[in-house]
C-alpha angles and dihedrals in degrees: 000000000000121000117200118195127196139166105065122135150123117310137167125246110282093024133120139236132179118215118200129201123191117192122205089232126059116277091238088057090059118090094196137010123185148166124232130178134201121198119198111284090006134105119254109264134191115257099178139338136196122201120204105264094044112279113144134192132192134191111247088240094061101034114128089014106062130046129195116209142159137215112202091194095055089035092227142119121212141202113210108199119193133173089024118200132200089253088064091069108118145105107280120211133196116226132193146177121194120225110267095016128095092202118116124217132197133193123227095260135245126230120237116188123184115196125203 
C-alpha cells in the first residue's frame, strides 16, 4: 500500500493547513488510517487516528484544534489543522493498516512549519 501525503507548508501562528493522504487502496479497505508527526530531536507521535467503523482518537495536544476526516469518493483522509502553534512544527506522516493485514504502511512525510 502506498500513502501519498500533500498539503504541508509554512504558516503563521494561528493559521490553518489541511493535509491530505491518498492511499493506493480504497479507504473502506483500510482498517486504520492515522496521522503521526515527528519534530527534530523528538520521537514520532500519534496526532490523530481513525479506525474503520468511525472511532477517532486525538492526541491531547491537538484536541479541539485538529480534525481527521475521510472522503470515500476522493479516496483520501484529511487532517484539518486550525489555530496552529510553533510546537506543531514537524514532519507529518500518514500511516495505514489494511483490513486483514498486520503490515504497517507509512507515507513519505510532509513538512509543516509554524512561524511566530
